[in-house]
C-alpha positions as CSV (number, residue, x, y, z in Angstrom):
1,M,61.8,74.6,20.6
2,L,60.0,71.1,21.1
3,F,59.2,69.7,18.3
4,T,58.3,66.2,17.8
5,P,57.0,64.3,15.1
6,P,52.9,63.2,14.2
7,R,51.7,60.0,16.7
8,V,48.7,57.8,15.9
9,G,45.5,59.6,16.8
10,Y,46.8,63.6,16.6
11,A,48.8,65.4,13.4
12,V,50.0,68.2,15.7
13,L,50.6,68.5,19.3
14,V,48.6,71.4,21.1
15,F,51.3,72.6,23.2
16,G,55.0,73.9,22.0
17,L,55.8,70.7,20.1
18,G,56.6,72.6,17.1
19,L,55.3,72.0,13.4
20,V,54.8,68.7,12.3
21,T,56.1,69.1,8.3
22,A,55.8,66.5,5.8
23,A,59.7,66.0,5.8
24,V,59.6,65.2,9.6
25,A,56.5,62.6,9.3
26,Q,59.6,60.8,6.9
27,R,62.5,61.1,8.7
28,P,64.3,58.2,9.0
29,R,63.9,55.9,12.4
30,F,66.8,54.5,14.0
31,N,66.7,50.6,14.0
32,P,68.0,49.8,17.5
33,Q,68.9,46.6,16.4
34,G,71.7,48.6,14.0
35,D,74.8,49.5,14.6
36,Y,75.6,53.4,15.6
37,A,78.0,54.4,12.3
38,Y,80.1,56.5,13.4
39,D,83.5,56.0,12.4
40,L,85.4,57.8,15.1
41,A,88.6,56.6,13.8
42,A,88.5,58.9,11.4
43,T,88.7,61.4,13.6
44,A,91.2,63.5,15.1
45,T,91.6,60.9,18.3
46,A,93.9,58.8,19.8
47,M,92.8,55.1,20.1
48,V,94.0,52.4,22.1
49,N,92.9,48.9,22.2
50,V,91.9,47.7,25.7
51,D,91.1,44.3,26.9
52,L,87.1,44.2,27.6
53,K,86.2,42.2,30.4
54,P,82.9,40.9,31.7
55,D,83.7,43.9,34.9
56,G,85.2,45.9,33.0
57,F,88.7,46.7,31.9
58,A,92.2,48.5,32.9
59,W,92.1,52.6,32.1
60,P,95.6,53.1,29.9
61,A,98.6,55.1,30.4
62,E,97.1,57.1,27.1
63,A,94.5,59.0,28.7
64,R,95.1,63.1,29.6
65,P,93.0,65.6,32.1
66,G,90.6,66.8,30.0
67,D,90.3,64.2,27.4
68,T,86.8,63.5,25.8
69,V,87.1,59.7,26.0
70,F,84.4,57.0,24.4
71,L,84.3,53.3,24.6
72,E,83.3,51.5,21.5
73,I,81.3,48.4,22.6
74,N,78.5,46.1,21.1
75,V,76.1,45.6,23.3
76,A,72.9,43.2,23.5
77,V,69.7,44.2,25.9
78,E,68.5,41.5,27.6
79,G,64.7,42.4,29.0
80,G,62.3,44.8,28.9
81,E,63.8,48.2,31.8
82,V,65.8,50.8,30.3
83,P,69.3,49.4,29.4
84,E,72.0,51.2,31.3
85,I,75.8,50.8,31.7
86,T,77.2,52.2,35.2
87,A,81.3,52.4,34.7
88,A,82.8,53.2,37.8
89,R,86.1,54.1,39.2
90,G,87.2,55.6,42.5
91,G,83.8,56.6,43.7
92,V,84.0,58.4,40.5
93,S,80.8,56.9,38.3
94,V,79.1,58.1,34.6
95,R,75.7,56.0,33.8
96,Q,74.4,56.1,30.1
97,A,71.5,54.2,28.9
98,F,70.7,52.9,25.5
99,E,67.3,51.6,23.3
100,I,65.4,49.1,24.7
101,G,65.4,46.0,22.2
102,A,69.2,48.0,21.6
103,R,71.9,45.8,19.7
104,G,74.8,46.4,17.9
105,R,77.7,48.8,18.3
106,R,77.6,51.7,20.8
107,F,79.5,54.3,22.2
108,L,79.7,54.5,26.3
109,D,81.0,58.4,27.0
110,L,83.8,57.7,30.0
111,S,84.9,61.6,29.9
112,P,84.4,62.3,33.8
113,L,86.3,58.8,34.8
114,R,90.1,60.8,35.7
115,A,91.3,57.4,36.3
116,A,95.1,56.9,36.8
117,A,96.8,54.8,34.1
118,E,95.9,51.1,34.4
119,D,93.3,51.1,37.1
120,T,90.5,49.2,36.4
121,V,87.1,50.9,35.0
122,V,84.0,48.7,36.7
123,L,81.6,48.5,34.3
124,S,78.0,47.0,35.3
125,G,74.9,46.8,33.4
126,R,71.2,46.7,33.8
127,S,69.2,44.8,31.0
128,V,72.3,44.8,28.9
129,A,75.4,42.4,28.2
130,W,78.6,43.5,26.1
131,Q,80.9,41.7,23.8
132,T,84.1,40.8,25.9
133,G,87.6,40.7,24.3
134,K,89.6,43.8,22.4
135,A,87.8,47.0,22.3
136,R,88.7,50.5,21.4
137,L,89.0,53.4,23.6
138,F,88.8,57.0,21.4
139,F,90.6,59.9,22.9
140,H,89.6,63.5,21.8
141,R,92.3,66.4,22.5
142,N,90.4,69.6,23.3
143,A,91.7,72.5,23.7
144,P,90.7,74.3,27.4
145,L,87.6,76.9,26.3
146,A,89.1,79.1,29.5
147,G,89.6,82.5,28.0
148,R,88.4,81.6,25.0
149,R,85.5,84.1,22.8
150,V,82.8,82.0,22.3
151,L,79.2,82.6,20.3
152,V,76.5,80.0,21.4
153,L,74.1,80.7,18.1
154,A,70.2,79.2,19.2
155,P,67.3,78.9,16.0
156,H,64.8,79.3,18.9
157,P,64.5,81.1,21.8
158,D,65.5,77.7,24.2
159,D,67.7,75.7,21.9
160,A,70.5,77.8,23.6
161,E,69.7,76.5,26.7
162,I,69.0,73.0,25.9
163,A,72.1,72.6,24.1
164,A,74.5,75.1,25.7
165,F,73.8,76.8,28.6
166,G,76.8,74.8,30.0
167,L,78.7,76.4,27.9
168,Y,77.7,79.6,27.6
169,R,77.9,79.4,31.6
170,Q,81.4,78.5,31.9
171,T,83.2,80.7,29.0
172,G,80.7,83.9,29.3
173,A,79.7,83.2,25.6
174,D,77.5,85.4,23.5
175,V,73.7,84.4,22.8
176,I,72.8,85.2,19.5
177,T,69.1,83.7,18.7
178,V,67.6,83.8,14.8
179,T,64.4,83.5,15.1
180,A,61.6,85.0,17.8
181,G,59.7,81.4,18.0
182,D,56.1,83.1,16.9
183,A,54.7,79.6,15.7
184,G,54.4,76.4,16.7
185,G,52.0,75.4,19.2
186,E,49.1,77.5,21.2
187,N,50.7,77.4,24.4
188,F,48.4,80.7,25.2
189,G,45.4,80.2,23.0
190,T,43.4,80.2,26.4
191,L,43.9,84.0,26.9
192,F,44.4,85.0,23.5
193,P,42.4,83.0,21.3
194,E,42.6,84.8,17.8
195,P,45.6,83.0,16.0
196,A,47.5,85.8,14.5
197,E,47.2,88.0,18.3
198,H,48.4,85.1,19.6
199,F,51.2,84.2,17.4
200,R,52.6,87.6,18.0
201,I,52.5,87.6,21.8
202,K,54.1,83.8,22.1
203,G,56.8,85.9,19.7
204,W,57.1,88.6,22.1
205,I,57.4,86.9,24.8
206,R,59.8,84.5,23.9
207,T,61.7,87.0,22.6
208,W,62.7,88.4,25.7
209,D,62.9,84.9,27.0
210,S,66.0,84.8,24.7
211,I,67.4,87.8,26.1
212,S,66.7,87.5,29.8
213,V,67.3,83.6,30.7
214,P,70.7,83.4,29.9
215,F,71.3,85.6,32.9
216,Y,70.9,82.4,35.0
217,G,74.3,81.6,33.3
218,G,75.9,85.0,33.5
219,V,75.2,86.7,30.3
220,L,73.7,90.0,31.0
221,P,71.4,90.8,28.6
222,G,73.6,93.1,26.1
223,K,75.3,90.2,25.3
224,A,71.9,87.8,24.7
225,R,70.7,89.0,21.5
226,N,67.8,88.3,19.4
227,L,67.9,88.7,15.6
228,G,64.2,88.7,15.0
229,Y,63.6,86.6,12.1
230,Y,60.5,84.1,12.1
231,D,59.9,80.9,13.1
232,G,59.2,78.3,10.4
233,V,60.6,80.1,7.7
234,L,64.2,79.8,7.1
235,R,63.6,76.9,4.9
236,Q,61.8,78.8,2.5
237,M,64.1,82.2,3.2
238,Q,67.1,80.0,1.7
239,A,65.0,78.4,-1.4
240,A,64.8,82.1,-2.3
241,P,67.5,83.8,-1.1
242,A,66.4,88.2,-1.8
243,T,62.7,86.9,-1.0
244,V,60.8,88.7,1.7
245,V,59.3,86.1,3.6
246,P,56.6,86.9,6.0
247,P,55.7,85.4,9.5
248,L,54.2,81.9,9.2
249,R,51.4,83.0,12.0
250,A,51.7,86.2,13.5
251,K,50.4,89.8,12.7
252,L,53.1,92.3,12.6
253,D,52.2,95.5,12.2
254,E,56.4,96.4,11.8
255,P,58.7,93.2,10.3
256,G,61.4,94.2,12.7
257,Y,58.9,94.1,15.8
258,Y,60.9,91.5,17.5
259,R,64.5,92.5,17.1
260,S,63.2,96.5,18.6
261,F,63.2,94.2,21.7
262,N,66.8,94.1,22.4
263,M,69.2,95.7,25.0
264,D,71.9,95.4,22.4
265,S,71.6,99.0,20.7
266,G,73.7,98.2,17.7
267,L,71.3,95.3,17.0
268,R,68.4,98.0,17.7
269,A,69.2,100.2,15.0
270,R,70.4,97.4,12.5
271,P,67.2,97.4,9.8
272,F,65.2,94.4,9.2
273,K,64.9,92.8,5.9
274,G,63.1,89.1,6.4
275,T,65.1,87.6,3.7
276,W,67.7,85.0,3.3
277,Q,70.7,87.6,2.2
278,A,69.8,89.8,5.4
279,L,69.7,86.7,7.7
280,V,73.3,86.2,6.4
281,D,74.5,89.8,6.8
282,D,73.6,89.7,10.3
283,L,75.5,87.0,11.5
284,V,78.4,88.2,9.6
285,W,77.7,91.2,11.4
286,E,78.0,89.5,14.8
287,L,80.8,87.1,13.5
288,K,82.5,90.9,13.3
289,R,81.9,92.1,16.6
290,V,82.3,89.1,18.4
291,N,85.2,87.8,16.9
292,P,84.4,84.3,18.1
293,E,87.0,81.6,18.6
294,V,84.6,79.0,19.1
295,I,81.4,79.1,17.6
296,A,78.2,76.4,19.2
297,A,74.9,75.8,16.5
298,P,73.6,72.9,15.3
299,H,74.1,69.9,13.4
300,P,72.2,69.7,10.3
301,L,72.5,66.3,9.7
302,L,71.7,64.7,13.1
303,D,68.8,67.6,14.0
304,A,65.6,67.2,12.3
305,H,64.3,70.6,12.7
306,P,64.7,72.6,9.4
307,D,65.1,75.9,11.2
308,H,68.0,74.2,13.2
309,Q,69.4,72.6,10.0
310,F,69.1,76.1,8.0
311,T,70.9,78.1,10.7
312,T,73.8,76.3,10.6
313,I,73.7,76.4,6.9
314,A,73.4,80.6,7.1
315,L,76.6,80.5,9.7
316,I,78.4,78.7,7.5
317,E,77.7,81.2,4.3
318,A,78.4,83.4,6.8
319,L,81.5,82.2,7.5
320,T,82.6,82.4,4.2
321,K,82.6,86.3,4.3
322,W,84.7,86.7,7.4
323,K,88.3,85.1,7.6
324,G,88.5,84.6,11.3
325,R,89.8,81.5,13.1
326,C,87.6,79.3,14.7
327,E,86.4,75.7,15.5
328,L,82.7,75.1,15.5
329,L,80.9,73.0,18.0
330,L,77.9,71.7,17.0
331,Y,74.5,70.2,19.0
332,T,71.3,68.3,18.4
333,N,68.2,69.2,20.0
334,H,66.2,66.9,17.9
335,A,67.5,64.0,17.2
336,L,67.2,63.4,13.6
337,E,66.5,59.5,14.0
338,N,65.3,59.4,17.6
339,E,63.7,62.3,18.8
340,A,63.7,60.9,22.5
341,W,67.8,61.1,22.6
342,P,69.3,62.0,25.0
343,L,67.9,58.6,26.1
344,G,67.2,57.7,30.1
345,D,67.1,60.0,33.2
346,R,68.3,63.5,33.2
347,A,71.3,61.6,35.6
348,A,72.1,59.9,32.6
349,M,75.2,60.8,30.0
350,S,74.1,62.1,26.9
351,G,76.0,59.8,24.9
352,L,75.9,60.2,20.6
353,P,73.3,60.3,19.1
354,P,71.9,57.7,17.2
355,T,73.2,57.5,13.6
356,S,72.7,55.2,10.9
357,R,74.7,58.3,8.6
358,P,78.2,57.7,8.6
359,E,79.7,60.3,6.8
360,L,78.6,64.0,9.3
361,F,81.8,65.8,8.4
362,F,83.7,66.1,12.2
363,S,86.8,65.6,13.4
364,G,86.2,65.5,16.8
365,L,84.1,65.6,20.0
366,R,83.3,67.3,23.0
367,S,82.0,66.3,26.2
368,L,81.8,69.2,28.5
369,P,81.5,68.6,32.1
370,L,78.7,70.4,34.0
371,S,78.7,70.4,37.9
372,P,75.8,70.0,39.9
373,L,75.2,73.6,40.4
374,D,75.6,73.8,35.8
375,Q,72.6,70.9,36.1
376,K,70.4,73.2,38.2
377,L,70.7,76.4,37.1
378,K,70.0,74.7,33.4
379,L,66.7,73.5,34.9
380,V,66.1,76.6,36.0
381,A,66.7,78.3,32.9
382,L,64.7,75.5,31.4
383,E,61.6,75.7,33.0
384,D,61.8,79.8,32.8
385,M,61.6,78.9,29.1
386,H,58.0,79.8,28.4
387,D,57.5,77.1,25.4
388,L,58.4,74.0,27.3
389,R,55.8,74.2,29.7
390,A,51.9,74.5,29.4
391,F,51.0,77.7,30.6
392,D,48.6,77.0,34.0
393,L,45.5,79.3,34.9
394,R,45.4,77.3,38.1
395,D,41.5,77.8,38.0
396,G,41.0,73.7,37.4
397,T,41.3,74.2,33.5
398,P,43.8,71.2,32.2
399,P,47.1,73.3,30.8
400,V,47.0,70.2,28.2
401,T,45.5,66.9,27.4
402,E,46.8,63.9,28.7
403,E,47.3,62.6,25.5
404,V,49.8,65.2,25.2
405,R,51.2,64.9,28.8
406,A,51.4,61.0,28.2
407,S,54.1,62.1,25.1
408,W,56.6,64.4,27.8
409,K,57.7,60.5,29.2
410,H,59.6,60.3,25.8
411,H,60.5,64.2,25.0
412,D,60.1,66.7,28.0
413,Y,62.9,68.9,27.9
414,Y,63.0,68.5,31.5
415,R,64.6,64.9,31.4
416,R,66.2,65.7,28.2
417,G,68.4,68.7,29.0
418,P,69.8,69.2,32.5
419,R,72.4,65.9,31.9
420,P,75.8,65.9,33.6
421,N,77.9,66.6,30.2
422,E,76.8,69.0,27.1
423,L,77.6,66.8,24.0
424,F,79.3,68.7,20.8
425,F,80.8,67.7,17.4
426,V,84.1,69.4,16.7
427,L,84.4,70.8,13.0
428,T,87.0,73.0,11.4
429,R,85.7,75.6,9.0
430,E,87.1,73.0,6.0
431,D,84.8,70.4,7.4
432,A,81.8,73.2,7.7
433,M,82.3,74.1,4.2
434,R,82.1,70.3,2.9
435,L,79.0,69.7,5.7
436,R,77.1,72.3,4.1
437,E,77.9,71.0,0.2
438,A,76.5,67.5,1.3
439,F,73.4,68.9,3.3
440,L,72.3,70.6,0.2
441,A,73.0,68.2,-1.8
442,R,70.7,66.1,-0.2
443,R,67.8,68.5,-0.1
């Protein structure tokens, strides 16, 4: 779901940019002159010191195929262009962008480079320089995903595609969407001017999107399911777990209206009740039927959207009632301290989201490579998600204002989504429990 903090001159974007809450208006902003606060040495990694020179460094023997590799690097931006560093070896290259005006510690994702020991990794910069001398190279060892049962959990229709299309395409995952996406912007207001009807139909459209679009990634409709909860109310549900919370903007004759569209007969038959307790129970039911070894969901301390945060809090509560063994891969779609992340154009690596918070409760990182075909299909899947584009009547009526169109330069998911990699924070069940405690203590 697209989601943008208010800008000068307007409070809420008309086109699909979600609900702007007081909490989001007060979200922290990353200072480009500050260090990224990640302490990768505290995670389950191998770390090697390398001699960083103006043109690169020697690749150490400790690297293994499939590792997620990050170089800790201190940068200083020179000039007004988007600063970028390119790393290359033997015809393979990666490129990563940084903030304009950036200065301080950053992390360069070198995972796609499969250099042999002692090969030189050549670094070149545009509008950016880096500190030479001793630098740390971190290797995260990740078990192969092939053959493992994967569940991708999305707060809204389109979140699975933005964050994890490559993951579910490569693993044949089950894709579970929590809400119908029946709030946010008035995308279809030209067709349905009455607000309650508009948002009911918007939820209907987006529910079908969440069930059908994963087919582009090889997920059959029965394996793509929507639980049918309401957009924008998960935090309210969690605050009073037994209280039924109605839709925020849509008018429905039946509370379980959106759930009824599922292809899966088992989910359709489950009674619907719009409470936090029911959501947790539904997630336990899904955990038992999928028995996942890997679960992807948003990171509550890095993603600014309340629905994203509380989707994962509900998941963690469900994990306390399900005793299966699994690891969590947490993603970020609305980076808390810089909504424009991932930075640069869509050919650039995602990199780590900017953060000034050191405690994020993860044990490792996984930078999942996407093939050129993966990236193209991901772009097609995003284009098919109705909330990520304006509804154009093709009669000369502007689908969006020029002000909104200008905002796409920074917030458009056609730029931000189809990257050469998808980035996940790897957590154990124990990490997840500590994360939940820390998140709720900060509310």
